[in-house]
Residue frames as qw, qx, qy, qz and C-alpha x, y, z in Angstrom:
[[0.000, 0.891, 0.454, 0.000, 0.00, 0.00, 0.00],
 [0.409, 0.459, -0.030, 0.788, 1.46, 3.38, -0.98],
 [0.182, -0.189, -0.454, 0.852, 1.65, 6.31, 1.42],
 [0.326, -0.031, -0.176, -0.928, -1.19, 8.07, -0.41],
 [0.608, -0.229, -0.678, -0.345, -3.33, 4.94, -0.20],
 [0.432, -0.254, -0.699, 0.510, -2.63, 4.72, 3.53],
 [0.060, 0.094, 0.204, -0.973, -3.79, 8.32, 3.94],
 [0.506, -0.108, -0.408, -0.752, -6.98, 7.63, 2.02],
 [0.595, -0.226, -0.771, -0.003, -7.64, 4.40, 3.94],
 [0.328, -0.246, -0.606, 0.682, -7.12, 6.09, 7.30],
 [0.205, 0.011, 0.004, -0.979, -9.19, 9.11, 6.36],
 [0.598, -0.193, -0.562, -0.538, -12.03, 6.73, 5.52],
 [0.543, -0.252, -0.743, 0.299, -11.56, 4.90, 8.85],
 [0.109, -0.138, -0.386, 0.906, -11.71, 8.20, 10.71],
 [0.396, -0.069, -0.236, -0.885, -14.86, 9.29, 8.85],
 [0.646, -0.241, -0.681, -0.248, -16.52, 5.96, 9.61],
 [0.426, -0.201, -0.657, 0.589, -15.43, 6.26, 13.24],
 [0.102, 0.021, 0.157, -0.982, -16.98, 9.71, 13.40],
 [0.567, -0.166, -0.434, -0.680, -20.29, 8.37, 12.04],
 [0.643, -0.237, -0.722, 0.092, -20.25, 5.49, 14.52],
 [0.245, -0.098, -0.507, 0.821, -19.45, 7.88, 17.37],
 [0.310, -0.063, -0.042, -0.948, -22.39, 10.11, 16.46],
 [0.693, -0.179, -0.527, -0.458, -24.64, 7.03, 16.38],
 [0.630, -0.564, 0.346, -0.406, -23.50, 6.09, 19.88],
 [0.991, 0.068, -0.097, 0.067, -21.59, 3.00, 18.76],
 [0.186, -0.904, 0.383, -0.031, -18.53, 3.90, 20.76],
 [0.740, -0.319, 0.567, 0.172, -16.79, 0.52, 20.80],
 [0.736, 0.469, 0.394, 0.289, -16.92, 0.30, 17.02],
 [0.212, 0.961, -0.062, 0.164, -15.79, 3.92, 16.62],
 [0.482, -0.748, 0.449, 0.076, -12.90, 3.26, 18.98],
 [0.815, 0.002, 0.515, 0.264, -11.79, 0.35, 16.81],
 [0.569, 0.739, 0.209, 0.296, -11.69, 2.57, 13.70],
 [0.060, -0.962, 0.234, -0.130, -9.64, 5.22, 15.48],
 [0.693, -0.505, 0.494, 0.143, -7.22, 2.58, 16.80],
 [0.820, 0.340, 0.365, 0.282, -6.68, 1.29, 13.27],
 [0.331, 0.907, -0.052, 0.257, -5.46, 4.73, 12.16],
 [0.387, -0.816, 0.425, -0.066, -2.99, 4.79, 15.05],
 [0.844, -0.141, 0.488, 0.174, -1.75, 1.36, 14.05],
 [0.704, 0.599, 0.230, 0.306, -1.19, 2.35, 10.42],
 [0.247, 0.844, -0.148, 0.453, 0.59, 5.57, 11.37],
 [0.777, -0.599, -0.050, 0.186, 2.55, 4.24, 14.33],
 [0.547, -0.414, 0.302, 0.662, 5.77, 5.23, 12.55],
 [0.477, 0.832, 0.282, 0.008, 5.73, 8.05, 10.00],
 [0.326, -0.756, 0.297, 0.484, 9.34, 9.27, 10.03],
 [0.432, -0.103, 0.696, 0.564, 10.10, 7.67, 6.63],
 [0.379, 0.736, 0.561, 0.024, 7.11, 9.29, 4.91],
 [0.342, 0.421, 0.190, 0.818, 7.66, 12.22, 2.52],
 [0.094, -0.091, -0.381, 0.915, 7.21, 15.55, 4.31],
 [0.426, -0.099, -0.192, -0.879, 3.83, 16.44, 2.77],
 [0.710, -0.216, -0.618, -0.260, 2.40, 13.00, 3.52],
 [0.460, -0.088, -0.677, 0.568, 4.03, 12.93, 6.96],
 [0.121, -0.047, 0.257, -0.958, 2.29, 16.15, 8.00],
 [0.634, -0.134, -0.309, -0.696, -1.11, 14.88, 6.87],
 [0.706, -0.118, -0.697, 0.042, -0.55, 11.50, 8.51],
 [0.288, -0.021, -0.599, 0.747, 0.51, 13.12, 11.78],
 [0.337, -0.087, 0.081, -0.934, -2.55, 15.38, 11.76],
 [0.733, -0.124, -0.470, -0.476, -4.85, 12.45, 11.08],
 [0.611, -0.067, -0.723, 0.317, -3.20, 10.35, 13.77],
 [0.069, 0.031, -0.477, 0.875, -3.53, 13.14, 16.35],
 [0.534, -0.126, -0.116, -0.828, -7.21, 13.66, 15.53],
 [0.779, -0.126, -0.572, -0.227, -7.86, 9.94, 15.96],
 [0.441, -0.007, -0.691, 0.573, -5.93, 9.81, 19.25],
 [0.186, -0.046, 0.318, -0.929, -8.10, 12.62, 20.60],
 [0.690, -0.091, -0.319, -0.644, -11.21, 10.89, 19.30],
 [0.653, -0.057, -0.741, 0.145, -10.07, 7.71, 21.07],
 [0.136, 0.020, -0.584, 0.800, -9.81, 9.70, 24.29],
 [0.478, -0.062, 0.028, -0.876, -13.37, 10.94, 23.82],
 [0.753, -0.072, -0.570, -0.322, -14.59, 7.37, 23.25],
 [0.501, -0.019, -0.745, 0.440, -12.82, 6.16, 26.38],
 [0.073, -0.022, 0.433, -0.898, -14.42, 8.93, 28.42],
 [0.585, 0.002, -0.087, -0.806, -17.90, 8.19, 27.11],
 [0.615, -0.012, -0.771, -0.167, -17.90, 4.39, 27.27],
 [0.478, -0.365, 0.480, -0.639, -19.97, 3.28, 30.26],
 [0.910, -0.062, 0.224, -0.344, -20.68, -0.17, 31.57],
 [0.916, 0.321, -0.225, 0.086, -19.06, -3.45, 30.77],
 [0.847, -0.228, -0.119, 0.465, -15.44, -4.22, 31.57],
 [0.466, 0.238, 0.017, 0.852, -14.26, -0.72, 30.68],
 [0.237, -0.894, -0.379, -0.034, -15.98, 1.54, 33.16],
 [0.222, -0.957, 0.121, 0.141, -14.25, 4.90, 33.58],
 [0.861, 0.220, 0.110, 0.446, -11.36, 4.51, 31.17],
 [0.086, -0.987, 0.081, 0.110, -9.55, 7.58, 32.41],
 [0.560, -0.508, 0.518, 0.400, -6.13, 5.97, 32.14],
 [0.590, 0.310, 0.609, 0.430, -6.70, 5.04, 28.50],
 [0.211, 0.928, 0.277, 0.134, -8.03, 8.52, 27.73],
 [0.307, -0.887, 0.252, 0.237, -5.03, 10.10, 29.40],
 [0.637, -0.214, 0.589, 0.449, -2.65, 7.81, 27.48],
 [0.502, 0.605, 0.507, 0.353, -4.26, 8.80, 24.17],
 [0.020, 0.997, 0.066, 0.042, -3.93, 12.50, 25.01],
 [0.508, -0.697, 0.393, 0.319, -0.33, 12.02, 26.11],
 [0.685, 0.166, 0.540, 0.460, 0.49, 10.45, 22.72],
 [0.315, 0.856, 0.288, 0.292, -0.73, 13.61, 21.02],
 [0.256, -0.953, 0.153, 0.059, 1.31, 15.81, 23.35],
 [0.684, -0.388, 0.487, 0.381, 4.40, 13.64, 22.89],
 [0.605, 0.380, 0.521, 0.467, 4.08, 13.71, 19.10],
 [0.143, 0.941, 0.240, 0.189, 3.46, 17.46, 19.17],
 [0.564, -0.624, 0.123, 0.527, 6.93, 18.22, 20.58],
 [0.408, -0.136, 0.424, 0.797, 8.75, 20.80, 18.51],
 [0.206, 0.738, 0.583, 0.272, 5.58, 22.44, 17.27],
 [0.223, 0.513, 0.014, 0.829, 5.70, 26.22, 16.76],
 [0.469, -0.755, -0.190, -0.417, 3.46, 26.82, 19.75],
 [0.803, -0.380, -0.244, 0.388, 6.21, 25.60, 22.10],
 [0.452, 0.163, -0.037, 0.876, 8.07, 28.78, 21.23],
 [0.222, -0.700, -0.301, -0.609, 5.07, 30.85, 22.19],
 [0.088, 0.291, -0.575, 0.759, 5.63, 32.64, 25.50],
 [0.636, -0.223, 0.124, -0.728, 1.98, 32.34, 26.52],
 [0.899, 0.016, -0.410, -0.155, 2.14, 28.58, 25.94],
 [0.518, 0.234, -0.639, 0.518, 5.25, 28.32, 28.12],
 [0.217, -0.285, 0.428, -0.830, 3.54, 30.28, 30.89],
 [0.818, -0.145, -0.121, -0.543, 0.50, 28.00, 30.71],
 [0.833, 0.098, -0.533, 0.115, 2.73, 24.95, 31.03],
 [0.272, 0.264, -0.600, 0.704, 4.60, 26.42, 33.99],
 [0.475, -0.247, 0.234, -0.811, 1.31, 27.31, 35.66],
 [0.888, -0.058, -0.305, -0.341, 0.00, 23.81, 35.06],
 [0.683, 0.166, -0.617, 0.352, 3.11, 22.25, 36.54],
 [0.065, 0.228, -0.530, 0.814, 2.88, 24.46, 39.59],
 [0.120, -0.438, -0.874, 0.173, -0.78, 23.59, 40.05],
 [0.098, 0.383, 0.212, -0.894, -2.18, 27.06, 39.41]]
């Protein structure tokens, strides 16, 4: 599968996940979002234009996974806060080096968060 085909496949998985989420089928939506993360687990060898799109798609799906984990009730996965936090932490980890890290306001927010304010 080419890089462009992977992007198209994952974009379709995300769109299907979004439809399932809206229909309240959270377990199925979660599976679609996980698939995108699996396909884009390593994107460093992708061409720059494809890498940026893949990273954006992966981050969106990680955040959508977090939302699914927070909304799933009942069954063996009650209150999946740890899974939601892990999904959000993946986005933050992958977002290192983004332009907003140079932003002074962003730095102040992070310092305030660390200090508990």
